[in-house]
C-alpha positions in Angstrom: 225.4 145.1 71.3 224.0 147.9 69.7 223.2 148.5 66.2 224.1 152.4 65.3 222.4 153.6 62.1 223.0 157.2 60.7 221.2 158.2 57.4 220.5 162.3 58.3 222.7 163.3 55.5 223.6 161.7 51.9 225.6 158.8 53.8 224.1 155.7 55.0 226.6 154.5 58.0 226.1 151.7 60.0 227.8 150.5 62.9 227.6 147.4 65.3 229.2 148.1 68.5 230.0 146.1 71.6 230.5 148.3 75.0 231.4 150.9 73.0 234.4 149.0 70.5 233.1 148.7 67.0 232.3 145.7 65.7 231.8 145.7 62.0 231.0 149.0 60.1 229.7 150.1 56.8 229.5 152.9 55.1 228.3 153.8 51.3 229.8 156.9 49.5 227.5 160.0 49.4 225.4 159.1 46.8 221.7 158.7 48.6 220.6 155.5 47.9 219.2 154.5 52.0 216.4 152.7 50.8 218.2 150.0 48.8 221.4 150.2 51.3 220.3 150.1 54.7 218.9 147.1 54.8 221.5 145.0 52.9 224.4 146.7 55.3 222.6 145.2 58.9 222.6 142.0 57.1 226.0 142.2 56.1 227.4 143.4 59.0 225.5 141.3 61.3 226.4 138.1 59.1 230.4 139.4 59.3 230.1 139.6 62.7 228.2 136.4 63.6 225.9 138.0 65.7 221.8 137.0 65.6 218.8 139.7 65.3 218.1 138.7 68.8 221.5 139.1 70.3 220.7 143.1 69.8 220.3 145.1 73.2 219.2 148.1 71.5 219.1 149.9 67.8 220.2 153.5 68.2 219.2 156.1 65.4 220.5 159.5 64.7 217.4 161.4 64.9 217.6 164.4 62.7 217.6 167.2 61.7 218.4 166.4 58.6 217.2 165.1 54.7 213.9 164.1 55.3 213.7 161.1 53.0 217.3 159.7 55.0 215.7 160.3 58.4 212.3 158.7 57.6 214.4 155.9 56.3 216.6 155.7 59.1 214.2 155.8 61.7 211.7 154.2 60.4 214.4 150.7 60.3 215.5 151.5 63.6 211.5 151.8 64.7 211.4 148.2 63.1 214.1 146.4 64.6 212.9 147.4 67.8 209.6 146.5 67.5 210.4 143.2 66.2 213.1 142.3 69.1 211.5 143.9 71.6 214.7 146.1 72.6 214.9 149.8 73.0 215.2 152.6 70.9 218.1 155.1 71.4 217.8 158.1 69.2 220.7 160.9 69.3 220.2 164.4 67.6 222.6 164.5 64.3 224.3 167.9 65.2 225.7 166.1 68.7 226.6 163.1 66.7 228.7 165.0 64.4 230.6 166.7 66.8 231.1 163.7 69.2 232.7 162.4 66.0 234.5 165.4 65.3 236.5 165.6 68.4 236.6 161.5 68.6 238.7 162.4 64.9 240.7 165.3 66.5 241.8 164.4 70.0 244.0 167.7 70.2 241.1 170.3 69.5 239.9 172.5 72.1 237.3 174.6 70.9 233.9 174.8 69.6 232.5 172.7 67.3 229.3 173.7 65.1 227.7 171.0 63.0 226.4 172.6 59.9 224.3 170.9 57.5 223.1 172.1 53.7 219.3 173.1 53.5 218.0 175.2 51.2 219.6 178.4 49.7 221.3 179.8 52.3 219.6 177.7 55.1 221.7 175.6 57.1 220.6 173.3 60.3 223.2 173.8 62.8 224.2 174.2 66.5 227.2 175.0 68.7 228.6 172.5 70.9 232.2 172.4 73.5 233.8 169.4 74.6 231.8 168.1 76.7 229.4 167.9 73.8 227.0 170.8 76.0 224.8 172.5 73.8 226.1 176.1 73.8 223.5 177.3 70.8 220.5 175.5 70.3 219.7 173.6 67.2 218.3 175.8 64.4 217.1 176.8 60.9 218.8 179.7 60.4 219.2 181.8 57.3 223.1 182.6 57.4 223.5 186.6 57.2 227.0 188.1 59.3 225.1 187.8 62.8 224.7 184.0 61.9 225.5 182.1 65.4 226.8 185.0 67.8 230.7 184.1 67.2 233.0 185.3 70.0 235.7 186.5 68.3 237.9 185.8 71.3 236.8 181.7 70.8 237.8 179.4 68.2 235.5 177.4 66.3 235.3 174.1 63.8 232.1 174.7 61.7 231.6 171.0 59.8 229.6 169.3 57.7 227.9 170.1 54.2 226.8 173.6 55.5 230.2 174.5 56.2 230.9 175.8 52.5 228.0 178.2 52.6 229.1 179.8 55.8 232.3 179.9 54.9 231.1 182.5 51.4 230.3 184.8 54.7 232.9 184.6 57.5 235.8 183.8 55.4 237.4 187.0 56.7 237.6 185.3 60.5 240.5 183.7 61.6 238.9 181.9 64.6 236.7 180.1 62.4 238.0 177.3 60.8 236.0 175.4 58.1 236.1 171.3 57.6 234.2 171.4 54.2 234.9 167.8 53.8 233.8 166.2 57.0 231.7 163.0 56.3 229.4 162.1 58.7 229.3 158.5 60.1 227.6 156.2 62.7 230.9 156.6 64.7 229.6 159.5 66.1 226.3 158.1 67.5 228.7 155.2 70.0 229.8 156.7 73.1 226.3 158.9 72.9 224.1 155.8 72.5 226.2 153.7 75.3 225.6 156.2 77.8 221.4 156.9 76.9 221.5 152.6 77.2 223.3 152.7 80.7 220.8 155.6 81.4 217.7 153.6 80.4 217.2 156.7 78.1 215.4 155.5 75.5 212.1 156.4 72.7 208.6 155.0 72.5 209.3 152.7 69.4 205.4 153.2 68.9 205.7 157.1 68.8 208.7 158.6 68.0 209.3 160.6 64.7 212.4 161.9 63.7 213.1 165.7 64.5 212.7 167.5 61.1 213.2 170.9 62.3 210.9 172.4 59.8 208.2 170.7 57.7 208.7 169.1 54.8 208.6 171.0 51.7 208.9 169.5 48.7 209.9 169.6 44.7 210.4 172.1 43.2 213.8 172.5 44.9 216.9 170.7 43.5 218.1 169.7 47.1 215.7 168.1 49.4 217.6 168.5 52.8 
């Protein structure tokens, strides 16, 4: 039984899964209220499933990149549960989890997936994955221009997430790029990856693990805090 936590964006999502099968799920609207929602969601899911915290085998969390505050809340909560219950912590890259979720929702799609998270101004956090979830382009903080991500005109790419709209403004003329601006991230993308990590004993050090912010947090004169 693994608890999955996704808080890297405006959406707060929690899923309880047993051997990869979803038992219960709670996902918020994109309102970025993780501080008050996350603990409530976890409590409701466990009660709904009649699962005691002591029955959890691990906690998986989306580690970033993404919202500084969202990641901090999700990772802190996951670490607290793991420490209190003496169970492993599993951390999954947010972009890889997004790609996994997209392939699950689009089983007939065989092209590449480009998860994009909106950052400041014309910047995004993004990467490119194939159907095997191999990283074809590493996770970067990219200031968008016509050469970003070096898209091959002979290949098909699905651009997903909150940064897709920015990218569309630059690459709208490219027929091999499909833009999924309404893609909503959830903890669903963590499930298969977390189970694989659990079976392979790929765990984080609960005491020292920190979110993958990708960039230092700069605040405060920007309307968006991603």
